[in-house]
PyMOL Python script that loads the backbone (N, CA, C, O; Angstrom):
from pymol import cmd

cmd.read_pdbstr("""\
ATOM      1  N   ARG A   1     103.481 113.913  88.861  1.00  0.00           N
ATOM      2  CA  ARG A   1     104.631 114.697  89.266  1.00  0.00           C
ATOM      3  C   ARG A   1     105.795 113.822  89.712  1.00  0.00           C
ATOM      4  O   ARG A   1     106.932 114.285  89.807  1.00  0.00           O
ATOM      5  N   GLY A   2     105.507 112.577  89.978  1.00  0.00           N
ATOM      6  CA  GLY A   2     106.563 111.686  90.425  1.00  0.00           C
ATOM      7  C   GLY A   2     105.973 110.368  90.887  1.00  0.00           C
ATOM      8  O   GLY A   2     104.757 110.175  90.869  1.00  0.00           O
ATOM      9  N   ASN A   3     106.827 109.482  91.292  1.00  0.00           N
ATOM     10  CA  ASN A   3     106.400 108.176  91.776  1.00  0.00           C
ATOM     11  C   ASN A   3     106.953 107.935  93.166  1.00  0.00           C
ATOM     12  O   ASN A   3     107.980 108.499  93.544  1.00  0.00           O
ATOM     13  N   VAL A   4     106.281 107.111  93.908  1.00  0.00           N
ATOM     14  CA  VAL A   4     106.758 106.674  95.216  1.00  0.00           C
ATOM     15  C   VAL A   4     107.306 105.271  95.031  1.00  0.00           C
ATOM     16  O   VAL A   4     106.599 104.368  94.584  1.00  0.00           O
ATOM     17  N   LYS A   5     108.576 105.096  95.380  1.00  0.00           N
ATOM     18  CA  LYS A   5     109.218 103.795  95.222  1.00  0.00           C
ATOM     19  C   LYS A   5     109.117 103.009  96.520  1.00  0.00           C
ATOM     20  O   LYS A   5     108.975 103.588  97.597  1.00  0.00           O
ATOM     21  N   LEU A   6     109.189 101.709  96.414  1.00  0.00           N
ATOM     22  CA  LEU A   6     109.171 100.827  97.561  1.00  0.00           C
ATOM     23  C   LEU A   6     110.254 101.253  98.551  1.00  0.00           C
ATOM     24  O   LEU A   6     111.419 101.386  98.176  1.00  0.00           O
ATOM     25  N   GLY A   7     109.878 101.465  99.808  1.00  0.00           N
ATOM     26  CA  GLY A   7     110.808 101.869 100.854  1.00  0.00           C
ATOM     27  C   GLY A   7     111.019 103.361 100.983  1.00  0.00           C
ATOM     28  O   GLY A   7     111.640 103.809 101.947  1.00  0.00           O
ATOM     29  N   GLU A   8     110.518 104.152 100.032  1.00  0.00           N
ATOM     30  CA  GLU A   8     110.657 105.604 100.086  1.00  0.00           C
ATOM     31  C   GLU A   8     109.650 106.170 101.086  1.00  0.00           C
ATOM     32  O   GLU A   8     108.507 105.718 101.148  1.00  0.00           O
ATOM     33  N   HIS A   9     110.080 107.156 101.863  1.00  0.00           N
ATOM     34  CA  HIS A   9     109.197 107.796 102.831  1.00  0.00           C
ATOM     35  C   HIS A   9     108.580 109.048 102.224  1.00  0.00           C
ATOM     36  O   HIS A   9     109.258 109.842 101.572  1.00  0.00           O
ATOM     37  N   VAL A  10     107.294 109.206 102.450  1.00  0.00           N
ATOM     38  CA  VAL A  10     106.583 110.407 102.017  1.00  0.00           C
ATOM     39  C   VAL A  10     105.767 110.936 103.190  1.00  0.00           C
ATOM     40  O   VAL A  10     105.454 110.210 104.133  1.00  0.00           O
ATOM     41  N   THR A  11     105.435 112.202 103.107  1.00  0.00           N
ATOM     42  CA  THR A  11     104.582 112.834 104.103  1.00  0.00           C
ATOM     43  C   THR A  11     103.284 113.234 103.421  1.00  0.00           C
ATOM     44  O   THR A  11     103.300 113.852 102.356  1.00  0.00           O
ATOM     45  N   ALA A  12     102.165 112.882 104.032  1.00  0.00           N
ATOM     46  CA  ALA A  12     100.852 113.239 103.487  1.00  0.00           C
ATOM     47  C   ALA A  12     100.277 114.381 104.307  1.00  0.00           C
ATOM     48  O   ALA A  12     100.443 114.437 105.525  1.00  0.00           O
ATOM     49  N   ARG A  13      99.603 115.285 103.625  1.00  0.00           N
ATOM     50  CA  ARG A  13      98.944 116.411 104.276  1.00  0.00           C
ATOM     51  C   ARG A  13      97.571 116.560 103.636  1.00  0.00           C
ATOM     52  O   ARG A  13      97.436 116.501 102.414  1.00  0.00           O
ATOM     53  N   THR A  14      96.553 116.753 104.471  1.00  0.00           N
ATOM     54  CA  THR A  14      95.206 116.951 103.943  1.00  0.00           C
ATOM     55  C   THR A  14      94.577 118.154 104.629  1.00  0.00           C
ATOM     56  O   THR A  14      94.827 118.409 105.807  1.00  0.00           O
ATOM     57  N   TRP A  15      93.757 118.893 103.884  1.00  0.00           N
ATOM     58  CA  TRP A  15      93.111 120.084 104.417  1.00  0.00           C
ATOM     59  C   TRP A  15      91.947 120.478 103.529  1.00  0.00           C
ATOM     60  O   TRP A  15      91.819 120.015 102.396  1.00  0.00           O
ATOM     61  N   ILE A  16      91.100 121.345 104.071  1.00  0.00           N
ATOM     62  CA  ILE A  16      90.056 121.967 103.270  1.00  0.00           C
ATOM     63  C   ILE A  16      90.340 123.464 103.262  1.00  0.00           C
ATOM     64  O   ILE A  16      90.653 124.054 104.296  1.00  0.00           O
ATOM     65  N   GLU A  17      90.229 124.068 102.090  1.00  0.00           N
ATOM     66  CA  GLU A  17      90.601 125.464 101.927  1.00  0.00           C
ATOM     67  C   GLU A  17      89.503 126.425 102.349  1.00  0.00           C
ATOM     68  O   GLU A  17      89.783 127.547 102.773  1.00  0.00           O
ATOM     69  N   LYS A  18      88.260 125.990 102.234  1.00  0.00           N
ATOM     70  CA  LYS A  18      87.113 126.850 102.554  1.00  0.00           C
ATOM     71  C   LYS A  18      86.167 126.082 103.461  1.00  0.00           C
ATOM     72  O   LYS A  18      86.074 124.858 103.368  1.00  0.00           O
ATOM     73  N   PRO A  19      85.466 126.786 104.333  1.00  0.00           N
ATOM     74  CA  PRO A  19      84.468 126.098 105.161  1.00  0.00           C
ATOM     75  C   PRO A  19      83.426 125.401 104.278  1.00  0.00           C
ATOM     76  O   PRO A  19      83.120 125.876 103.184  1.00  0.00           O
ATOM     77  N   PRO A  20      82.888 124.283 104.751  1.00  0.00           N
ATOM     78  CA  PRO A  20      81.865 123.562 103.976  1.00  0.00           C
ATOM     79  C   PRO A  20      80.642 124.435 103.693  1.00  0.00           C
ATOM     80  O   PRO A  20      80.311 125.345 104.453  1.00  0.00           O
ATOM     81  N   LYS A  21      79.989 124.127 102.581  1.00  0.00           N
ATOM     82  CA  LYS A  21      78.718 124.763 102.232  1.00  0.00           C
ATOM     83  C   LYS A  21      77.653 123.695 102.338  1.00  0.00           C
ATOM     84  O   LYS A  21      77.527 122.841 101.460  1.00  0.00           O
ATOM     85  N   GLY A  22      76.891 123.744 103.408  1.00  0.00           N
ATOM     86  CA  GLY A  22      75.869 122.727 103.621  1.00  0.00           C
ATOM     87  C   GLY A  22      76.506 121.381 103.879  1.00  0.00           C
ATOM     88  O   GLY A  22      77.261 121.221 104.838  1.00  0.00           O
ATOM     89  N   ALA A  23      76.210 120.415 103.036  1.00  0.00           N
ATOM     90  CA  ALA A  23      76.708 119.052 103.212  1.00  0.00           C
ATOM     91  C   ALA A  23      78.009 118.803 102.455  1.00  0.00           C
ATOM     92  O   ALA A  23      78.632 117.759 102.646  1.00  0.00           O
ATOM     93  N   GLN A  24      78.434 119.729 101.606  1.00  0.00           N
ATOM     94  CA  GLN A  24      79.532 119.483 100.678  1.00  0.00           C
ATOM     95  C   GLN A  24      80.772 120.296 101.003  1.00  0.00           C
ATOM     96  O   GLN A  24      80.679 121.434 101.462  1.00  0.00           O
ATOM     97  N   PHE A  25      81.956 119.693 100.758  1.00  0.00           N
ATOM     98  CA  PHE A  25      83.208 120.430 100.876  1.00  0.00           C
ATOM     99  C   PHE A  25      84.261 119.797  99.976  1.00  0.00           C
ATOM    100  O   PHE A  25      84.204 118.602  99.686  1.00  0.00           O
ATOM    101  N   ASP A  26      85.218 120.601  99.539  1.00  0.00           N
ATOM    102  CA  ASP A  26      86.346 120.111  98.755  1.00  0.00           C
ATOM    103  C   ASP A  26      87.506 119.850  99.702  1.00  0.00           C
ATOM    104  O   ASP A  26      87.795 120.664 100.580  1.00  0.00           O
ATOM    105  N   ARG A  27      88.166 118.721  99.522  1.00  0.00           N
ATOM    106  CA  ARG A  27      89.286 118.330 100.375  1.00  0.00           C
ATOM    107  C   ARG A  27      90.523 118.159  99.507  1.00  0.00           C
ATOM    108  O   ARG A  27      90.479 117.495  98.472  1.00  0.00           O
ATOM    109  N   ARG A  28      91.630 118.765  99.938  1.00  0.00           N
ATOM    110  CA  ARG A  28      92.906 118.676  99.228  1.00  0.00           C
ATOM    111  C   ARG A  28      93.816 117.680  99.929  1.00  0.00           C
ATOM    112  O   ARG A  28      93.739 117.515 101.146  1.00  0.00           O
ATOM    113  N   VAL A  29      94.675 117.018  99.167  1.00  0.00           N
ATOM    114  CA  VAL A  29      95.677 116.119  99.742  1.00  0.00           C
ATOM    115  C   VAL A  29      96.952 116.228  98.910  1.00  0.00           C
ATOM    116  O   VAL A  29      96.901 116.330  97.684  1.00  0.00           O
ATOM    117  N   GLU A  30      98.092 116.206  99.594  1.00  0.00           N
ATOM    118  CA  GLU A  30      99.391 116.220  98.932  1.00  0.00           C
ATOM    119  C   GLU A  30     100.290 115.175  99.584  1.00  0.00           C
ATOM    120  O   GLU A  30     100.231 114.953 100.793  1.00  0.00           O
ATOM    121  N   PHE A  31     101.113 114.547  98.773  1.00  0.00           N
ATOM    122  CA  PHE A  31     102.166 113.665  99.261  1.00  0.00           C
ATOM    123  C   PHE A  31     103.488 114.292  98.836  1.00  0.00           C
ATOM    124  O   PHE A  31     103.693 114.593  97.660  1.00  0.00           O
ATOM    125  N   VAL A  32     104.382 114.487  99.802  1.00  0.00           N
ATOM    126  CA  VAL A  32     105.656 115.161  99.580  1.00  0.00           C
ATOM    127  C   VAL A  32     106.778 114.182  99.913  1.00  0.00           C
ATOM    128  O   VAL A  32     106.718 113.482 100.924  1.00  0.00           O
ATOM    129  N   ASN A  33     107.811 114.134  99.051  1.00  0.00           N
ATOM    130  CA  ASN A  33     108.924 113.225  99.319  1.00  0.00           C
ATOM    131  C   ASN A  33     109.924 113.860 100.293  1.00  0.00           C
ATOM    132  O   ASN A  33     109.731 114.993 100.735  1.00  0.00           O
ATOM    133  N   ALA A  34     110.985 113.131 100.622  1.00  0.00           N
ATOM    134  CA  ALA A  34     111.966 113.591 101.610  1.00  0.00           C
ATOM    135  C   ALA A  34     112.670 114.875 101.178  1.00  0.00           C
ATOM    136  O   ALA A  34     113.150 115.625 102.029  1.00  0.00           O
ATOM    137  N   ALA A  35     112.741 115.141  99.881  1.00  0.00           N
ATOM    138  CA  ALA A  35     113.373 116.360  99.370  1.00  0.00           C
ATOM    139  C   ALA A  35     112.422 117.552  99.391  1.00  0.00           C
ATOM    140  O   ALA A  35     112.816 118.662  99.034  1.00  0.00           O
ATOM    141  N   GLY A  36     111.175 117.335  99.804  1.00  0.00           N
ATOM    142  CA  GLY A  36     110.192 118.419  99.860  1.00  0.00           C
ATOM    143  C   GLY A  36     109.419 118.624  98.567  1.00  0.00           C
ATOM    144  O   GLY A  36     108.648 119.578  98.456  1.00  0.00           O
ATOM    145  N   LYS A  37     109.611 117.745  97.586  1.00  0.00           N
ATOM    146  CA  LYS A  37     108.907 117.870  96.308  1.00  0.00           C
ATOM    147  C   LYS A  37     107.531 117.224  96.410  1.00  0.00           C
ATOM    148  O   LYS A  37     107.398 116.093  96.878  1.00  0.00           O
ATOM    149  N   THR A  38     106.504 117.959  95.965  1.00  0.00           N
ATOM    150  CA  THR A  38     105.158 117.395  95.897  1.00  0.00           C
ATOM    151  C   THR A  38     105.123 116.392  94.757  1.00  0.00           C
ATOM    152  O   THR A  38     105.382 116.726  93.601  1.00  0.00           O
ATOM    153  N   ILE A  39     104.792 115.143  95.114  1.00  0.00           N
ATOM    154  CA  ILE A  39     104.771 114.109  94.080  1.00  0.00           C
ATOM    155  C   ILE A  39     103.358 113.673  93.721  1.00  0.00           C
ATOM    156  O   ILE A  39     103.130 113.129  92.641  1.00  0.00           O
ATOM    157  N   VAL A  40     102.410 113.910  94.620  1.00  0.00           N
ATOM    158  CA  VAL A  40     101.002 113.625  94.341  1.00  0.00           C
ATOM    159  C   VAL A  40     100.180 114.748  94.937  1.00  0.00           C
ATOM    160  O   VAL A  40     100.398 115.141  96.082  1.00  0.00           O
ATOM    161  N   SER A  41      99.237 115.265  94.168  1.00  0.00           N
ATOM    162  CA  SER A  41      98.337 116.314  94.635  1.00  0.00           C
ATOM    163  C   SER A  41      96.950 116.020  94.079  1.00  0.00           C
ATOM    164  O   SER A  41      96.802 115.697  92.900  1.00  0.00           O
ATOM    165  N   ALA A  42      95.934 116.132  94.932  1.00  0.00           N
ATOM    166  CA  ALA A  42      94.580 115.825  94.470  1.00  0.00           C
ATOM    167  C   ALA A  42      93.555 116.709  95.169  1.00  0.00           C
ATOM    168  O   ALA A  42      93.782 117.198  96.276  1.00  0.00           O
ATOM    169  N   ASN A  43      92.442 116.898  94.509  1.00  0.00           N
ATOM    170  CA  ASN A  43      91.296 117.599  95.070  1.00  0.00           C
ATOM    171  C   ASN A  43      90.096 116.667  94.942  1.00  0.00           C
ATOM    172  O   ASN A  43      89.813 116.159  93.857  1.00  0.00           O
ATOM    173  N   THR A  44      89.391 116.444  96.049  1.00  0.00           N
ATOM    174  CA  THR A  44      88.207 115.593  96.023  1.00  0.00           C
ATOM    175  C   THR A  44      87.036 116.343  96.637  1.00  0.00           C
ATOM    176  O   THR A  44      87.226 117.197  97.503  1.00  0.00           O
ATOM    177  N   THR A  45      85.842 116.031  96.199  1.00  0.00           N
ATOM    178  CA  THR A  45      84.639 116.629  96.760  1.00  0.00           C
ATOM    179  C   THR A  45      83.952 115.594  97.632  1.00  0.00           C
ATOM    180  O   THR A  45      83.663 114.481  97.192  1.00  0.00           O
ATOM    181  N   TRP A  46      83.696 115.979  98.877  1.00  0.00           N
ATOM    182  CA  TRP A  46      83.080 115.097  99.859  1.00  0.00           C
ATOM    183  C   TRP A  46      81.714 115.638 100.245  1.00  0.00           C
ATOM    184  O   TRP A  46      81.422 116.819 100.060  1.00  0.00           O
ATOM    185  N   ALA A  47      80.884 114.757 100.782  1.00  0.00           N
ATOM    186  CA  ALA A  47      79.584 115.159 101.315  1.00  0.00           C
ATOM    187  C   ALA A  47      79.311 114.349 102.574  1.00  0.00           C
ATOM    188  O   ALA A  47      79.696 113.184 102.667  1.00  0.00           O
ATOM    189  N   MET A  48      78.646 114.968 103.538  1.00  0.00           N
ATOM    190  CA  MET A  48      78.277 114.288 104.779  1.00  0.00           C
ATOM    191  C   MET A  48      76.896 113.674 104.610  1.00  0.00           C
ATOM    192  O   MET A  48      75.974 114.306 104.095  1.00  0.00           O
ATOM    193  N   LEU A  49      76.774 112.434 105.054  1.00  0.00           N
ATOM    194  CA  LEU A  49      75.495 111.735 105.032  1.00  0.00           C
ATOM    195  C   LEU A  49      75.116 111.334 106.449  1.00  0.00           C
ATOM    196  O   LEU A  49      75.971 110.964 107.253  1.00  0.00           O
ATOM    197  N   ASP A  50      73.843 111.412 106.738  1.00  0.00           N
ATOM    198  CA  ASP A  50      73.335 110.902 107.998  1.00  0.00           C
ATOM    199  C   ASP A  50      73.316 109.380 107.900  1.00  0.00           C
ATOM    200  O   ASP A  50      72.689 108.813 107.005  1.00  0.00           O
ATOM    201  N   ARG A  51      74.002 108.733 108.818  1.00  0.00           N
ATOM    202  CA  ARG A  51      74.137 107.277 108.742  1.00  0.00           C
ATOM    203  C   ARG A  51      72.775 106.566 108.818  1.00  0.00           C
ATOM    204  O   ARG A  51      72.538 105.600 108.092  1.00  0.00           O
ATOM    205  N   ALA A  52      71.905 107.035 109.676  1.00  0.00           N
ATOM    206  CA  ALA A  52      70.620 106.363 109.872  1.00  0.00           C
ATOM    207  C   ALA A  52      69.687 106.513 108.670  1.00  0.00           C
ATOM    208  O   ALA A  52      69.056 105.548 108.238  1.00  0.00           O
ATOM    209  N   SER A  53      69.607 107.734 108.136  1.00  0.00           N
ATOM    210  CA  SER A  53      68.640 107.987 107.062  1.00  0.00           C
ATOM    211  C   SER A  53      69.242 107.904 105.663  1.00  0.00           C
ATOM    212  O   SER A  53      68.520 107.703 104.686  1.00  0.00           O
ATOM    213  N   GLY A  54      70.576 108.059 105.564  1.00  0.00           N
ATOM    214  CA  GLY A  54      71.211 108.077 104.250  1.00  0.00           C
ATOM    215  C   GLY A  54      71.060 109.404 103.532  1.00  0.00           C
ATOM    216  O   GLY A  54      71.434 109.526 102.366  1.00  0.00           O
ATOM    217  N   ARG A  55      70.511 110.402 104.222  1.00  0.00           N
ATOM    218  CA  ARG A  55      70.282 111.719 103.615  1.00  0.00           C
ATOM    219  C   ARG A  55      71.467 112.639 103.868  1.00  0.00           C
ATOM    220  O   ARG A  55      72.210 112.469 104.834  1.00  0.00           O
ATOM    221  N   LEU A  56      71.630 113.624 102.978  1.00  0.00           N
ATOM    222  CA  LEU A  56      72.665 114.633 103.170  1.00  0.00           C
ATOM    223  C   LEU A  56      72.432 115.398 104.471  1.00  0.00           C
ATOM    224  O   LEU A  56      71.291 115.646 104.860  1.00  0.00           O
ATOM    225  N   MET A  57      73.532 115.771 105.140  1.00  0.00           N
ATOM    226  CA  MET A  57      73.408 116.578 106.357  1.00  0.00           C
ATOM    227  C   MET A  57      74.496 117.642 106.363  1.00  0.00           C
ATOM    228  O   MET A  57      75.579 117.444 105.811  1.00  0.00           O
ATOM    229  N   ARG A  58      74.200 118.755 106.986  1.00  0.00           N
ATOM    230  CA  ARG A  58      75.139 119.869 107.076  1.00  0.00           C
ATOM    231  C   ARG A  58      76.389 119.437 107.840  1.00  0.00           C
ATOM    232  O   ARG A  58      76.299 118.749 108.857  1.00  0.00           O
ATOM    233  N   VAL A  59      77.573 119.856 107.331  1.00  0.00           N
ATOM    234  CA  VAL A  59      78.835 119.582 108.016  1.00  0.00           C
ATOM    235  C   VAL A  59      78.952 120.559 109.192  1.00  0.00           C
ATOM    236  O   VAL A  59      78.954 121.776 109.005  1.00  0.00           O
ATOM    237  N   ARG A  60      79.047 120.010 110.388  1.00  0.00           N
ATOM    238  CA  ARG A  60      79.157 120.860 111.577  1.00  0.00           C
ATOM    239  C   ARG A  60      80.548 121.492 111.649  1.00  0.00           C
ATOM    240  O   ARG A  60      81.525 120.901 111.188  1.00  0.00           O
ATOM    241  N   ASP A  61      80.637 122.697 112.229  1.00  0.00           N
ATOM    242  CA  ASP A  61      81.900 123.423 112.343  1.00  0.00           C
ATOM    243  C   ASP A  61      82.974 122.601 113.037  1.00  0.00           C
ATOM    244  O   ASP A  61      84.131 122.626 112.617  1.00  0.00           O
ATOM    245  N   GLU A  62      82.620 121.876 114.087  1.00  0.00           N
ATOM    246  CA  GLU A  62      83.625 121.114 114.838  1.00  0.00           C
ATOM    247  C   GLU A  62      84.171 119.930 114.041  1.00  0.00           C
ATOM    248  O   GLU A  62      85.263 119.441 114.328  1.00  0.00           O
ATOM    249  N   VAL A  63      83.422 119.471 113.051  1.00  0.00           N
ATOM    250  CA  VAL A  63      83.902 118.399 112.187  1.00  0.00           C
ATOM    251  C   VAL A  63      84.911 118.962 111.180  1.00  0.00           C
ATOM    252  O   VAL A  63      85.934 118.331 110.913  1.00  0.00           O
ATOM    253  N   ALA A  64      84.631 120.131 110.625  1.00  0.00           N
ATOM    254  CA  ALA A  64      85.487 120.736 109.603  1.00  0.00           C
ATOM    255  C   ALA A  64      86.727 121.402 110.189  1.00  0.00           C
ATOM    256  O   ALA A  64      87.764 121.443 109.528  1.00  0.00           O
ATOM    257  N   ALA A  65      86.649 121.919 111.398  1.00  0.00           N
ATOM    258  CA  ALA A  65      87.715 122.746 111.983  1.00  0.00           C
ATOM    259  C   ALA A  65      89.110 122.128 111.923  1.00  0.00           C
ATOM    260  O   ALA A  65      90.046 122.841 111.563  1.00  0.00           O
ATOM    261  N   PRO A  66      89.312 120.852 112.252  1.00  0.00           N
ATOM    262  CA  PRO A  66      90.676 120.315 112.224  1.00  0.00           C
ATOM    263  C   PRO A  66      91.312 120.267 110.832  1.00  0.00           C
ATOM    264  O   PRO A  66      92.529 120.127 110.714  1.00  0.00           O
ATOM    265  N   PHE A  67      90.499 120.383 109.782  1.00  0.00           N
ATOM    266  CA  PHE A  67      91.010 120.268 108.416  1.00  0.00           C
ATOM    267  C   PHE A  67      91.128 121.598 107.690  1.00  0.00           C
ATOM    268  O   PHE A  67      91.665 121.649 106.584  1.00  0.00           O
ATOM    269  N   LEU A  68      90.634 122.676 108.294  1.00  0.00           N
ATOM    270  CA  LEU A  68      90.692 123.976 107.625  1.00  0.00           C
ATOM    271  C   LEU A  68      92.137 124.433 107.517  1.00  0.00           C
ATOM    272  O   LEU A  68      92.890 124.355 108.488  1.00  0.00           O
ATOM    273  N   GLU A  69      92.529 124.911 106.338  1.00  0.00           N
ATOM    274  CA  GLU A  69      93.895 125.364 106.085  1.00  0.00           C
ATOM    275  C   GLU A  69      94.269 126.444 107.095  1.00  0.00           C
ATOM    276  O   GLU A  69      93.483 127.347 107.382  1.00  0.00           O
ATOM    277  N   GLY A  70      95.471 126.337 107.622  1.00  0.00           N
ATOM    278  CA  GLY A  70      95.951 127.338 108.572  1.00  0.00           C
ATOM    279  C   GLY A  70      95.677 126.972 110.017  1.00  0.00           C
ATOM    280  O   GLY A  70      96.197 127.619 110.926  1.00  0.00           O
ATOM    281  N   GLN A  71      94.873 125.951 110.248  1.00  0.00           N
ATOM    282  CA  GLN A  71      94.615 125.499 111.617  1.00  0.00           C
ATOM    283  C   GLN A  71      95.460 124.275 111.880  1.00  0.00           C
ATOM    284  O   GLN A  71      95.542 123.378 111.041  1.00  0.00           O
ATOM    285  N   GLU A  72      96.067 124.233 113.002  1.00  0.00           N
ATOM    286  CA  GLU A  72      96.928 123.093 113.354  1.00  0.00           C
ATOM    287  C   GLU A  72      96.282 122.322 114.470  1.00  0.00           C
ATOM    288  O   GLU A  72      96.832 121.320 114.928  1.00  0.00           O
TER     289      GLU A  72
END
""", "prot")
cmd.dss("prot")
cmd.show_as("cartoon", "prot")
cmd.util.cbc("prot")
cmd.orient("prot")
């Protein structure tokens, strides 16, 4: 949608649109230029892992809450 040039300021925003299902959730990110135009938009799928065991673990509500769309 566009490029970011050296010295140009952009604003990044990240959120999840739906509460996680088990260990997995989709995360959205957008970069917007000073004119308000979205120049980069992406969707990624994330999963929570238990650090000690390396196994998948359920995403707790308090971990997801700050990223849910509509919550500030």
